[in-house]
C-alpha positions as CSV (number, residue, x, y, z in Angstrom):
1,X,1.8,-81.6,22.7
2,X,2.7,-78.4,24.4
3,X,-0.6,-76.5,24.1
4,X,0.3,-73.9,21.4
5,X,-2.3,-75.2,18.9
6,X,-4.9,-75.5,21.6
7,X,-4.3,-71.8,22.5
8,X,-4.9,-70.8,18.9
9,X,-8.0,-73.0,18.8
10,X,-9.4,-71.4,21.9
11,X,-9.0,-68.0,20.3
12,X,-10.7,-69.2,17.1
13,X,-13.5,-70.6,19.1
14,X,-14.0,-67.2,20.8
15,X,-14.2,-65.6,17.3
16,X,-16.6,-68.2,15.9
17,X,-18.9,-68.1,18.9
18,X,-19.2,-64.3,18.6
19,X,-21.5,-65.1,15.6
20,X,-25.0,-65.6,16.7
21,X,-26.2,-69.2,16.3
22,X,-22.7,-70.7,16.0
23,X,-21.8,-73.6,18.4
24,X,-18.2,-74.7,18.6
25,X,-16.7,-77.9,19.9
26,X,-13.0,-78.4,20.5
27,X,-11.6,-81.9,20.1
28,X,-8.1,-83.4,20.2
29,X,-6.7,-86.3,18.2
30,X,-5.4,-89.4,20.0
31,X,-1.8,-89.3,21.2
32,X,0.4,-91.8,19.5
33,X,3.5,-91.4,21.7
34,X,4.0,-93.5,24.9
35,X,3.8,-91.7,28.3
36,X,7.4,-92.5,28.9
37,X,8.4,-90.6,25.7
38,X,6.1,-87.7,26.5
39,X,7.7,-87.4,29.9
40,X,11.2,-87.3,28.5
41,X,10.0,-84.6,26.1
42,X,8.7,-82.5,29.0
43,X,5.1,-82.6,27.6
44,X,2.5,-81.3,30.0
45,X,-0.6,-83.4,30.8
46,X,-3.3,-83.4,28.2
47,X,-6.3,-81.2,28.5
48,X,-9.8,-82.4,29.1
49,X,-10.8,-81.8,25.4
50,X,-12.4,-85.1,24.2
51,X,-10.6,-87.3,21.7
52,X,-12.3,-87.2,18.3
53,X,-13.0,-90.1,16.1
54,X,-13.3,-89.8,12.3
55,X,-17.0,-90.5,12.3
56,X,-17.7,-87.5,14.6
57,X,-16.6,-85.3,11.7
58,X,-19.9,-86.1,10.0
59,X,-21.8,-84.4,12.8
60,X,-20.2,-81.0,12.1
61,X,-21.6,-78.4,9.7
62,X,-17.9,-77.3,9.1
63,X,-14.5,-78.1,10.4
64,X,-11.3,-76.2,11.2
65,X,-8.3,-78.3,11.7
66,X,-5.3,-77.1,13.7
67,X,-2.0,-78.9,14.1
68,X,1.7,-78.3,14.8
69,X,4.3,-78.6,12.1
70,X,7.0,-81.2,12.2
71,X,9.7,-80.7,9.7
72,X,7.4,-79.1,7.2
73,X,4.6,-81.6,7.7
74,X,1.7,-82.1,10.0
75,X,2.4,-83.9,13.3
76,X,2.3,-87.7,13.1
77,X,-0.7,-87.8,15.5
78,X,-2.8,-85.6,13.2
79,X,-1.6,-87.6,10.1
80,X,-2.7,-90.8,11.8
81,X,-6.2,-89.2,12.4
82,X,-6.4,-88.0,8.8
83,X,-5.4,-91.5,7.5
84,X,-8.3,-92.9,9.5
85,X,-10.8,-90.8,7.6
86,X,-10.4,-92.7,4.3
87,X,-13.9,-94.2,4.5
88,X,-15.5,-90.8,4.9
89,X,-13.7,-89.6,1.8
90,X,-14.6,-92.7,-0.1
91,X,-18.3,-92.3,0.7
92,X,-18.1,-88.5,0.4
93,X,-19.6,-88.2,3.9
94,X,-17.9,-84.8,4.3
95,X,-18.8,-83.4,0.9
96,X,-20.1,-79.8,1.0
97,X,-18.8,-79.1,4.5
98,X,-16.6,-76.0,4.6
99,X,-13.2,-76.7,6.1
100,X,-10.0,-74.8,6.9
101,X,-6.6,-75.3,8.6
102,X,-4.3,-73.5,10.9
103,X,-1.0,-74.5,12.3
104,X,1.8,-73.5,14.6
105,X,5.6,-73.6,14.1
106,X,8.2,-73.4,16.8
107,X,10.7,-71.4,14.8
108,X,11.0,-69.2,11.7
109,X,11.5,-71.6,8.7
110,X,10.2,-74.5,10.8
111,X,8.0,-75.8,8.2
112,X,5.1,-73.4,8.0
113,X,5.9,-72.7,4.3
114,X,5.3,-76.3,3.3
115,X,2.9,-77.6,6.0
116,X,-0.3,-76.3,4.3
């Protein structure tokens, strides 16, 4: 919402692209909050990173998921995206793809210890 995870993702992209032959694409999940609510929360405009759909995960050789913590859990927007990947898991469309996670917390004890 505020760009912290995207900043981390940009740094990870730099690192991954330093390896010869690696191509990195950055995506964002769909926002679930209304514009009115985002405005009241002081959220800046979204970036131009494309919105990912679950099926686009099958195109990747590997994935690295980044998300903010919300009270010790992933943000609802990311949870909604993950919930939409059920068909991929059922058919094992992502089997064998390496994956990792990273996350950001706004405060010490803000959920990082339980988010993973």
